C-alpha positions in Angstrom: 8.1 -17.2 -36.1 5.0 -17.4 -34.0 3.2 -14.1 -33.3 1.8 -14.4 -29.7 -0.5 -11.5 -28.6 -2.1 -11.2 -25.2 -4.4 -8.2 -24.4 -3.0 -6.6 -27.7 0.7 -6.8 -26.6 3.4 -8.9 -28.3 4.5 -11.8 -26.2 6.3 -13.6 -29.0 9.9 -14.8 -29.0 12.5 -12.2 -28.0 9.8 -10.0 -26.5 9.7 -11.4 -22.9 11.1 -9.5 -19.9 11.5 -10.9 -16.4 10.0 -9.1 -13.4 13.5 -8.0 -12.4 14.2 -6.5 -15.8 10.9 -4.6 -15.7 11.6 -3.4 -12.1 15.0 -2.1 -13.2 13.5 -0.2 -16.1 10.9 1.5 -13.9 13.3 1.8 -10.9 11.0 0.0 -8.6 11.2 -3.4 -6.8 10.0 -6.7 -8.3 7.2 -6.8 -5.7 5.8 -3.5 -7.2 5.9 -5.0 -10.7 4.0 -8.1 -9.3 1.4 -5.8 -7.7 0.9 -3.9 -10.9 0.2 -7.3 -12.7 -2.1 -8.4 -9.9 -4.0 -5.1 -10.2 -4.3 -5.5 -14.0 -2.1 -2.6 -14.8 0.4 -4.8 -16.6 -0.4 -7.9 -18.7 1.8 -10.9 -18.3 2.1 -14.6 -19.1 3.5 -17.2 -16.8 6.2 -19.8 -17.6 5.6 -23.5 -16.8 7.4 -22.8 -13.5 4.9 -20.0 -12.7 7.3 -17.1 -13.2 5.7 -14.0 -14.8 7.0 -12.6 -18.1 6.1 -9.2 -19.5 5.9 -7.9 -23.0 8.8 -5.6 -24.0 6.3 -3.8 -26.3 4.0 -3.1 -23.4 6.7 -2.0 -21.1 8.2 0.4 -23.7 4.8 1.8 -24.2 4.4 2.5 -20.5 7.9 3.9 -20.3 7.0 6.5 -23.0 3.4 7.1 -21.6 3.7 6.7 -17.8 0.2 8.2 -17.2 -1.3 5.2 -18.9 0.0 3.0 -16.2 -1.9 4.9 -13.5 -5.0 3.2 -12.1 -8.3 4.5 -13.2 -10.7 6.0 -10.6 -13.9 4.0 -9.9 -16.9 5.4 -11.6 -19.7 6.8 -9.4 -23.3 6.1 -10.3 -25.4 9.2 -11.0 -27.1 10.4 -7.9 -24.3 9.7 -5.4 -22.6 6.8 -3.8 -25.8 5.2 -2.5 -27.6 5.3 -5.8 -30.3 7.7 -4.5 -31.2 10.8 -6.3 -32.0 14.1 -4.7 
């Protein structure tokens, strides 16, 4: 059996979930799952037909740790938004 890891998550045989399956698990729409992938919140691979597939391991992690799915706030530079210091 081949061990396929992407961004540290197992994408090997038996580990792939469709966008609809992920959406059902989180009780959101498939478009939300696609947006999370586009934003980099979820890693995915694409089939030859271009359909996204998600790691069961990753999704189970986020189901148990929902705060880790939240986006991170952009970091401000010291001295304010314009980079000037007082």
